[in-house]
N, C-alpha and C positions, 0 to 999 in steps of 0.2 A: 888154379888156385895155389897158392903158396902154403905149405906146412910151418908154421912157426914151432920151434923147439926153444924152450927157454931152460938153460942150464942143462944141456945134454950129456949124458956120459954113456959108457958102454952098456950099463944096464937100464937105464929110464932116462927120461927128462922131467923136469921138476913140473913142467907144466907144457902141454902141445895144443896148439891152436889150429883149427881147419875150419876155413868157411864160416869165419865169425863165432865159432863154438869151442869153448876150452875145456880141457880136461886135466885134472891132478887129483892127486891122493895125499891125504894128510894122516899122519901119526903123530903121537905125542913125542915131542923131542927133549923137551927141559927136564922133567921130572917124572921118570917113569914108576916111582913108587907112589905117586898121587892116586887118589881113589877115582872113580869112573867122572865125577864131576870134574876134579882138577884135569885129568887127561883131556877132557872135552873142551875146558877152558883152553888147554894148550892148543889144541887143534883148529878152534875157532880164530884164536889170535893168529896162527899160522895161514888160515885160509884167508883172513883178512889181508894180509901181505901178498899172498899168491894173486889174490883178486885185483890188488893193486898194480901188479905187474903187468896185467893184461887189459889196464883202464877199465875195470868192472868193479862191482860191489856185491854185498850179499843179498841184496834185492834183486840180484841179475842171475841167481843161482836157478838153475833149471830144474835140476834133479840131484840127488844124492843117494847113493848106497851106502848104508851103514853097516860095519862088520863089527861084530860085538860079541863077547866071548862066553857072557852069562847074561839069559834073559832076565834074571834079578835085578839087574842094573838098567831095564827098559825104563822104568818110572823115573830115576835119578836123569838118565838120558833125555827123557821128554822135558823134565822141568828145565834144564840148561839150554836144550834145543829151543823151547817155546820161548825163554827170555832173550835168546840171540836175535831171532827174527822179528822185524817190526809186525805189527798187525797185517794180516793180509799178504805177506810176502813170502811165506813158507813155499817151498819146492815140493815137485812130488818127491816121494822116498821111498827106499826099501831097507828094512832092517833084518840082517841075516846073522845068525849064530854061527860062528867059526872060529877055528884054531888059526891063531895068527902068528906070522913067522916070528915074533919076538915072544916069549911067554910073559913078559912082563906088560905088554899092550892090552888094555882091556877093551879098546875100541879103535876102529880105523875108518875114515869115511873117503869114498870117491865121489868127486864132485863132477859136474857138467854145469856150464855156464856160458853166459851171453858175454862174449869179449867186447871191449871197445873198439870204435870205428877203425883204428889203425890196424885191427887184426881182421878185417873184413875180407 
């Protein structure tokens, strides 16, 4: 089986796909001064672009691990999360309180997804 690495560099690849399963992580990139809802909106927009690169979409997300710096933001997280996923398509998920690499990040999400046919 081929391992597909999209935009690899010395430290990471933007997306790695093996055996039809894609793995990628998103952090807010546009505006780190945004509140949790704004950072999540950025992450979800970026995730949609990443999904498109592997011929997938948000309905094919299998699981997500959410790293959040403050559990006081969980209700806002859930509000944006619930609005992003169409009814019945939410993946399994874990939500972990963590100190993130950049102190301006409020949230980071690791996604596992079913990739499109050309990545099988």
